[in-house]
ZADO-1210 file (C-alpha; in nm, 4 decimals, padded with zeros to 6 digits):
<atoms>
<atom x="-12.7389" y="-04.2232" z="12.4803" code="MET" pos="1"/>
<atom x="-13.1063" y="-04.2271" z="12.3516" code="THR" pos="2"/>
<atom x="-13.2305" y="-03.9763" z="12.1027" code="CYS" pos="3"/>
<atom x="-13.4302" y="-03.8531" z="12.4148" code="ASP" pos="4"/>
<atom x="-13.0743" y="-03.7433" z="12.5727" code="ASP" pos="5"/>
<atom x="-12.9435" y="-03.5933" z="12.2236" code="TYR" pos="6"/>
<atom x="-13.3201" y="-03.3571" z="12.2225" code="GLN" pos="7"/>
<atom x="-13.2198" y="-03.2522" z="12.5019" code="GLU" pos="8"/>
<atom x="-12.8598" y="-03.1261" z="12.4652" code="LEU" pos="9"/>
<atom x="-12.9819" y="-02.9855" z="12.1154" code="ALA" pos="10"/>
<atom x="-13.2211" y="-02.7609" z="12.3484" code="SER" pos="11"/>
<atom x="-12.9335" y="-02.6986" z="12.5968" code="GLN" pos="12"/>
<atom x="-12.7293" y="-02.5868" z="12.2781" code="PHE" pos="13"/>
<atom x="-12.9735" y="-02.3565" z="12.1474" code="ILE" pos="14"/>
<atom x="-13.0258" y="-02.2071" z="12.4557" code="ASP" pos="15"/>
<atom x="-12.6464" y="-02.1368" z="12.4821" code="GLY" pos="16"/>
<atom x="-12.6098" y="-02.4205" z="12.7787" code="GLU" pos="17"/>
<atom x="-12.3828" y="-02.6866" z="12.6185" code="LEU" pos="18"/>
<atom x="-12.0336" y="-02.7375" z="12.7016" code="HIS" pos="19"/>
<atom x="-11.8100" y="-02.7573" z="12.3600" code="ASP" pos="20"/>
<atom x="-11.7516" y="-03.1601" z="12.4365" code="ASP" pos="21"/>
<atom x="-12.1178" y="-03.2280" z="12.4488" code="GLN" pos="22"/>
<atom x="-12.1732" y="-03.0192" z="12.1414" code="ALA" pos="23"/>
<atom x="-11.9373" y="-03.2178" z="11.9202" code="GLY" pos="24"/>
<atom x="-12.1303" y="-03.5206" z="12.0371" code="ARG" pos="25"/>
<atom x="-12.4405" y="-03.3984" z="11.9390" code="LEU" pos="26"/>
<atom x="-12.3348" y="-03.2896" z="11.6075" code="PHE" pos="27"/>
<atom x="-12.1843" y="-03.6264" z="11.5263" code="SER" pos="28"/>
<atom x="-12.5175" y="-03.7646" z="11.6395" code="HIS" pos="29"/>
<atom x="-12.7435" y="-03.5578" z="11.4131" code="VAL" pos="30"/>
<atom x="-12.5296" y="-03.6012" z="11.1211" code="THR" pos="31"/>
<atom x="-12.6890" y="-03.9604" z="11.1372" code="GLY" pos="32"/>
<atom x="-13.0206" y="-03.9516" z="11.3078" code="CYS" pos="33"/>
<atom x="-13.2779" y="-03.7924" z="11.0537" code="THR" pos="34"/>
<atom x="-13.5058" y="-03.7674" z="11.3945" code="GLY" pos="35"/>
<atom x="-13.2840" y="-03.5676" z="11.6191" code="CYS" pos="36"/>
<atom x="-13.1751" y="-03.3290" z="11.3239" code="ARG" pos="37"/>
<atom x="-13.5380" y="-03.2769" z="11.2573" code="GLN" pos="38"/>
<atom x="-13.5953" y="-03.2000" z="11.6294" code="PHE" pos="39"/>
<atom x="-13.3210" y="-02.9330" z="11.6269" code="MET" pos="40"/>
<atom x="-13.4487" y="-02.7788" z="11.2860" code="GLN" pos="41"/>
<atom x="-13.7572" y="-02.7263" z="11.4427" code="SER" pos="42"/>
<atom x="-13.6673" y="-02.5559" z="11.7772" code="ALA" pos="43"/>
<atom x="-13.4219" y="-02.3571" z="11.5786" code="LEU" pos="44"/>
<atom x="-13.7121" y="-02.2321" z="11.3779" code="GLN" pos="45"/>
<atom x="-13.9024" y="-02.1633" z="11.6464" code="ILE" pos="46"/>
<atom x="-13.6257" y="-01.9883" z="11.8561" code="ARG" pos="47"/>
<atom x="-13.5808" y="-01.7777" z="11.5214" code="THR" pos="48"/>
<atom x="-13.9497" y="-01.6618" z="11.5306" code="ALA" pos="49"/>
<atom x="-13.9747" y="-01.5717" z="11.8740" code="THR" pos="50"/>
<atom x="-13.6639" y="-01.3667" z="11.8827" code="VAL" pos="51"/>
<atom x="-13.7874" y="-01.1725" z="11.5641" code="GLN" pos="52"/>
<atom x="-14.1185" y="-01.1213" z="11.7211" code="THR" pos="53"/>
<atom x="-14.1498" y="-00.7357" z="11.7705" code="PRO" pos="54"/>
<atom x="-14.2753" y="-00.6544" z="12.1322" code="VAL" pos="55"/>
<atom x="-14.5642" y="-00.5107" z="12.1498" code="VAL" pos="56"/>
<atom x="-14.6324" y="-00.2074" z="12.4037" code="PRO" pos="57"/>
<atom x="-14.8877" y="-00.2185" z="12.6344" code="VAL" pos="58"/>
<atom x="-15.0930" y="00.1040" z="12.7068" code="PRO" pos="59"/>
<atom x="-15.0517" y="00.1763" z="13.0531" code="SER" pos="60"/>
<atom x="-15.4071" y="00.2827" z="13.1291" code="THR" pos="61"/>
<atom x="-15.4826" y="-00.0832" z="13.0664" code="LEU" pos="62"/>
<atom x="-15.4992" y="-00.1859" z="13.4351" code="ASP" pos="63"/>
<atom x="-15.7569" y="00.0655" z="13.5168" code="GLU" pos="64"/>
<atom x="-15.9659" y="-00.0155" z="13.2086" code="ARG" pos="65"/>
<atom x="-15.9731" y="-00.3794" z="13.2782" code="VAL" pos="66"/>
<atom x="-16.0725" y="-00.2979" z="13.6885" code="ARG" pos="67"/>
<atom x="-16.3291" y="-00.0554" z="13.5721" code="THR" pos="68"/>
<atom x="-16.5295" y="-00.2789" z="13.3363" code="ILE" pos="69"/>
<atom x="-16.4552" y="-00.5660" z="13.6073" code="TRP" pos="70"/>
<atom x="-16.6341" y="-00.3055" z="13.8875" code="ASP" pos="71"/>
<atom x="-16.9226" y="-00.2428" z="13.6499" code="ARG" pos="72"/>
<atom x="-17.0246" y="-00.6348" z="13.6194" code="ARG" pos="73"/>
<atom x="-17.0075" y="-00.7224" z="14.0176" code="LEU" pos="74"/>
<atom x="-17.1508" y="-00.4407" z="14.2289" code="PRO" pos="75"/>
<atom x="-17.0065" y="-00.5095" z="14.5704" code="VAL" pos="76"/>
<atom x="-17.2440" y="-00.4463" z="14.8575" code="ARG" pos="77"/>
<atom x="-17.0792" y="-00.2979" z="15.1413" code="SER" pos="78"/>
<atom x="-17.3156" y="-00.3955" z="15.4472" code="HIS" pos="79"/>
<atom x="-17.5908" y="-00.6318" z="15.4404" code="LEU" pos="80"/>
<atom x="-17.9711" y="-00.5485" z="15.4921" code="ASN" pos="81"/>
<atom x="-18.1819" y="-00.8076" z="15.6619" code="VAL" pos="82"/>
<atom x="-18.5331" y="-00.6305" z="15.5968" code="ARG" pos="83"/>
<atom x="-18.4171" y="-00.6588" z="15.2101" code="GLU" pos="84"/>
<atom x="-18.3122" y="-01.0473" z="15.2271" code="LEU" pos="85"/>
<atom x="-18.6536" y="-01.0932" z="15.3899" code="TRP" pos="86"/>
<atom x="-18.8146" y="-00.9081" z="15.1153" code="LYS" pos="87"/>
<atom x="-18.6329" y="-01.1766" z="14.8331" code="ARG" pos="88"/>
<atom x="-18.8361" y="-01.4113" z="14.7067" code="ARG" pos="89"/>
<atom x="-18.6924" y="-01.7788" z="14.6705" code="PHE" pos="90"/>
<atom x="-18.8048" y="-01.9838" z="14.3500" code="LEU" pos="91"/>
<atom x="-18.8429" y="-02.3552" z="14.5304" code="VAL" pos="92"/>
<atom x="-19.1205" y="-02.5584" z="14.4007" code="PRO" pos="93"/>
<atom x="-19.3700" y="-02.6127" z="14.6502" code="ALA" pos="94"/>
<atom x="-19.3417" y="-02.9815" z="14.6265" code="PRO" pos="95"/>
<atom x="-18.9925" y="-03.0195" z="14.6885" code="ALA" pos="96"/>
<atom x="-18.9873" y="-02.7659" z="14.9814" code="LEU" pos="97"/>
<atom x="-19.2554" y="-02.9757" z="15.1497" code="VAL" pos="98"/>
<atom x="-19.0917" y="-03.2990" z="15.0846" code="SER" pos="99"/>
<atom x="-18.7794" y="-03.1381" z="15.2164" code="ALA" pos="100"/>
<atom x="-18.9377" y="-03.0271" z="15.5587" code="GLY" pos="101"/>
<atom x="-19.1299" y="-03.3589" z="15.6069" code="LEU" pos="102"/>
<atom x="-18.7941" y="-03.5332" z="15.5808" code="MET" pos="103"/>
<atom x="-18.6621" y="-03.3402" z="15.8294" code="LEU" pos="104"/>
<atom x="-18.9191" y="-03.3645" z="16.0779" code="LEU" pos="105"/>
<atom x="-18.9084" y="-03.7509" z="16.0531" code="VAL" pos="106"/>
<atom x="-18.4951" y="-03.7440" z="16.0739" code="ALA" pos="107"/>
<atom x="-18.5736" y="-03.4855" z="16.3979" code="VAL" pos="108"/>
<atom x="-18.8034" y="-03.7920" z="16.5476" code="MET" pos="109"/>
<atom x="-18.5801" y="-04.0546" z="16.4863" code="ILE" pos="110"/>
<atom x="-18.3084" y="-03.8828" z="16.6581" code="SER" pos="111"/>
<atom x="-18.4939" y="-03.7974" z="16.9500" code="ILE" pos="112"/>
<atom x="-18.6287" y="-04.1532" z="16.9794" code="VAL" pos="113"/>
<atom x="-18.2972" y="-04.3658" z="16.9343" code="SER" pos="114"/>
<atom x="-18.1702" y="-04.1372" z="17.2110" code="LEU" pos="115"/>
<atom x="-18.4483" y="-04.1311" z="17.4466" code="THR" pos="116"/>
<atom x="-18.5062" y="-04.5352" z="17.4400" code="LYS" pos="117"/>
<atom x="-18.4073" y="-04.7065" z="17.7202" code="THR" pos="118"/>
<atom x="-18.4106" y="-05.0641" z="17.7794" code="PRO" pos="119"/>
<atom x="-18.6954" y="-05.2219" z="17.9406" code="ARG" pos="120"/>
<atom x="-18.7034" y="-05.3705" z="18.3080" code="GLN" pos="121"/>
<atom x="-18.5326" y="-05.6799" z="18.3307" code="GLY" pos="122"/>
<atom x="-18.3874" y="-05.6283" z="17.9998" code="GLN" pos="123"/>
<atom x="-18.0201" y="-05.5826" z="17.9485" code="GLU" pos="124"/>
<atom x="-17.8604" y="-05.4086" z="17.6494" code="ALA" pos="125"/>
<atom x="-17.8064" y="-05.6492" z="17.4284" code="MET" pos="126"/>
<atom x="-17.4378" y="-05.6232" z="17.2504" code="THR" pos="127"/>
<atom x="-17.2650" y="-05.8613" z="16.9744" code="LYS" pos="128"/>
<atom x="-16.9763" y="-05.8977" z="16.9080" code="ALA" pos="129"/>
<atom x="-16.8166" y="-05.9837" z="16.5543" code="ALA" pos="130"/>
<atom x="-16.5254" y="-06.1572" z="16.4882" code="TYR" pos="131"/>
<atom x="-16.3506" y="-06.1445" z="16.1496" code="ILE" pos="132"/>
<atom x="-16.1185" y="-06.3886" z="16.0538" code="VAL" pos="133"/>
<atom x="-15.8524" y="-06.3570" z="15.7936" code="THR" pos="134"/>
<atom x="-15.6645" y="-06.6484" z="15.6398" code="LEU" pos="135"/>
<atom x="-15.3398" y="-06.5966" z="15.4468" code="PRO" pos="136"/>
<atom x="-15.3431" y="-06.6186" z="15.0836" code="ALA" pos="137"/>
<atom x="-15.2094" y="-06.9729" z="14.9675" code="VAL" pos="138"/>
<atom x="-15.0580" y="-07.0351" z="14.6327" code="GLU" pos="139"/>
<atom x="-15.1192" y="-07.3870" z="14.4929" code="VAL" pos="140"/>
<atom x="-14.8885" y="-07.4852" z="14.2116" code="GLN" pos="141"/>
<atom x="-14.8854" y="-07.8104" z="14.0007" code="GLY" pos="142"/>
<atom x="-15.1679" y="-08.0533" z="13.8894" code="THR" pos="143"/>
<atom x="-15.3513" y="-08.3077" z="14.0823" code="TYR" pos="144"/>
<atom x="-15.4639" y="-08.6389" z="13.9086" code="PRO" pos="145"/>
<atom x="-15.7968" y="-08.6869" z="13.8500" code="VAL" pos="146"/>
<atom x="-15.9690" y="-09.0267" z="13.9334" code="GLU" pos="147"/>
<atom x="-16.1509" y="-09.2020" z="13.6900" code="GLN" pos="148"/>
<atom x="-16.4569" y="-09.3609" z="13.6660" code="ASN" pos="149"/>
<atom x="-16.4271" y="-09.6615" z="13.4862" code="THR" pos="150"/>
<atom x="-16.7298" y="-09.8596" z="13.4246" code="VAL" pos="151"/>
<atom x="-16.6688" y="-10.2387" z="13.5008" code="HIS" pos="152"/>
</atoms>
């Protein structure tokens, strides 16, 4: 077993879930391993601290107070007034608004032209086929002799 396994056994021992035969193996390992002994001491200190910490009573009105604060921060509108919506001003820079409008206009014009475009008389629609060929990977092992150029 590894130290991680023994530390898991130590956690089970502290929680009261460890069998006696496993506890014997745990204690024989802890006596010789300082890392696992320190882990077990730390875990026992944490367990003792959490058991000794007093429970803080929560007032019964806490939920209502939190809901009241939340409701004050987020006003809820029960209905949508269309007239009020049209009276609102939106802060958008004029150049950005104009450029967005022009882009929309160009996109609409391109789509109309591409949808209504038909081949001229005597011309057929041209289609091209593309074939993609893949070759299997080849592994080359070994060395190959290099021809030496000798001067005569």
